[in-house]
C-alpha positions as CSV (number, residue, x, y, z in Angstrom):
1,M,0.0,0.0,0.0
2,K,1.3,3.4,-0.9
3,E,2.0,5.9,1.9
4,A,0.4,9.4,2.2
5,Q,2.8,12.1,1.1
6,V,3.5,15.3,3.0
7,R,2.8,18.3,0.6
8,N,3.3,22.0,1.2
9,R,2.5,25.5,0.1
10,L,5.8,26.9,1.4
11,R,6.9,28.4,-1.9
12,V,3.5,30.1,-2.5
13,A,3.3,31.5,1.0
14,R,6.9,32.8,0.8
15,A,6.2,34.4,-2.6
16,E,3.1,36.1,-1.2
17,L,5.3,37.8,1.4
18,D,8.0,38.6,-1.2
19,I,10.8,37.0,0.8
20,T,13.7,34.8,-0.4
21,Q,14.5,31.3,0.6
22,A,17.5,32.7,2.4
23,Q,15.4,35.2,4.4
24,L,12.9,32.5,5.4
25,A,15.8,30.1,6.3
26,E,17.3,32.8,8.6
27,M,13.9,33.4,10.2
28,A,13.4,29.7,10.9
29,G,17.1,28.9,11.8
30,V,17.8,26.6,9.0
31,T,19.8,26.7,5.7
32,R,18.5,28.0,2.4
33,Q,19.1,24.5,1.0
34,T,16.7,23.1,3.6
35,I,14.0,25.5,2.4
36,S,14.7,24.6,-1.2
37,L,14.4,20.9,-0.5
38,I,11.1,21.3,1.4
39,E,9.7,23.4,-1.4
40,R,10.6,20.7,-3.9
41,D,9.1,17.9,-1.8
42,E,12.5,16.3,-1.4
43,Y,12.6,16.7,2.4
44,N,9.9,16.2,5.0
45,P,10.5,18.7,7.8
46,T,10.0,17.8,11.4
47,I,6.9,19.1,13.2
48,R,9.1,21.5,15.0
49,L,10.3,23.0,11.8
50,C,6.8,23.1,10.3
51,L,5.7,25.1,13.3
52,L,8.7,27.5,13.1
53,L,8.0,28.0,9.3
54,A,4.4,28.7,10.0
55,R,5.2,31.2,12.6
56,A,7.8,32.9,10.4
57,L,5.2,33.2,7.6
58,G,2.4,34.2,9.9
59,R,0.3,31.2,8.8
60,D,-1.4,28.3,10.4
61,V,0.6,25.1,10.0
62,G,-2.4,23.4,8.4
63,E,-2.3,26.1,5.6
64,L,1.3,25.2,4.8
65,F,1.5,21.4,5.2
66,W,-0.9,18.5,4.7
67,L,-0.9,14.8,4.0
68,E,-1.9,13.9,0.4
69,K,-3.9,10.7,0.2
70,P,-2.3,8.0,-2.0
71,G,-3.6,8.1,-5.5
72,A,-5.1,11.6,-5.2
73,P,-4.3,14.1,-7.9
74,E,-1.5,16.6,-7.2
75,G,-2.4,19.7,-5.1
76,R,-4.7,20.4,-2.2
77,A,-7.5,18.3,-3.6
78,G,-5.9,15.2,-2.1
79,R,-6.3,16.4,1.5
């Protein structure tokens, strides 16, 4: 059975605030590379990092991260 995948809107939320990956990384205490990996769905952040990113972006963690059901189409519809 296929596992649910963690998906995110980090790039969109960051763009809406017009901040760079480097700026967000500094706000959250991680590297720019970590932000890049998360945005590309190549790294699943810890719950602590999800909360730090949500705080830094002024968003609810549920707006930024969700589990996509196996077999669901890409995007938020799979929530």
